[in-house]
C-alpha positions in Angstrom: 91.6 111.3 80.3 93.1 108.8 82.8 90.9 108.0 85.7 93.2 105.4 87.3 93.8 107.6 90.2 90.1 107.9 90.9 89.9 104.1 90.8 92.8 103.9 93.3 91.2 106.5 95.6 87.6 105.0 95.6 89.2 101.4 96.2 91.2 102.5 99.3 88.4 104.7 100.5 86.0 101.7 100.4 88.6 99.6 102.2 89.8 101.8 105.0 87.2 104.7 105.4 83.7 103.2 104.5 84.0 100.3 107.1 83.9 103.1 110.0 80.3 103.8 108.6 79.3 100.2 108.4 80.7 99.6 111.9 78.7 102.5 113.4 75.5 101.7 111.6 75.4 98.2 112.3 77.4 97.5 115.5 76.8 100.9 117.2 77.6 99.5 120.7 81.1 98.5 119.8 81.7 100.4 116.6 85.3 100.8 117.3 86.1 97.1 117.9 84.0 96.3 114.9 85.9 98.7 112.7 89.2 97.3 113.8 88.1 93.7 113.1 86.8 94.8 109.7 90.2 96.3 109.1 91.9 93.0 110.1 89.9 91.3 107.4 92.2 92.9 104.9 94.5 90.1 105.7 92.7 88.1 103.1 94.7 90.1 100.5 97.7 87.8 101.7 96.7 85.4 99.0 97.9 88.0 96.4 101.4 86.8 97.5 100.8 83.4 95.9 100.5 85.0 92.3 102.9 86.4 89.9 103.0 89.4 89.7 101.7 89.9 93.3 100.0 93.3 91.9 98.5 93.5 88.5 96.3 96.6 88.2 94.4 95.0 85.2 93.7 91.8 87.1 90.3 91.4 88.9 90.9 89.5 92.3 87.4 88.1 92.2 87.7 84.2 91.6 91.4 84.6 90.8 93.0 84.6 94.3 92.2 81.7 96.7 90.5 83.9 99.5 88.5 85.7 96.8 86.9 82.7 95.2 83.2 82.0 95.0 83.8 79.0 97.5 85.4 81.4 100.0 82.6 83.8 99.6 80.0 81.1 100.5 81.9 80.6 103.9 82.0 84.4 104.4 78.2 84.3 104.0 77.9 81.4 106.5 79.7 83.7 109.0 76.6 86.1 109.1 74.7 83.2 110.7 76.7 83.7 114.0 76.6 86.4 116.5 79.4 88.7 117.8 82.9 88.7 116.2 82.2 85.9 113.5 79.4 88.1 112.1 81.6 91.1 112.1 84.3 89.2 110.4 81.7 88.0 107.7 80.5 91.6 107.1 84.2 92.7 106.8 85.1 90.0 104.4 82.1 90.4 102.2 82.5 94.1 102.0 86.0 93.6 101.1 84.9 91.4 98.3 82.3 94.0 97.2 85.0 96.6 97.2 87.3 94.4 95.0 84.3 93.6 92.7 83.5 97.3 92.1 87.3 97.9 91.4 87.0 95.0 88.8 84.2 97.0 87.1 86.6 99.6 86.0 88.6 97.0 84.0 
């Protein structure tokens, strides 16, 4: 049985829906603002435009695309040291990376 559809549903659920839960749990006072900032962190996927093909379902993004490298992840962890918007960005970027890592487990 082909479970590719389940992988896709889980991936996009974690990218778009689960950040609402994170925003509400950790940034309750401004959860809507936090959610939209975390959605904006999806812009790290613009680095996919640098590869050929742009989308390959059998390729892991982790350590392949520039904004998905271990060096970039180190910067995202450093963002957690700040308060306010930088911390929200760091949480969003790291959760994005976690989602992509979970997706790569299906490969």
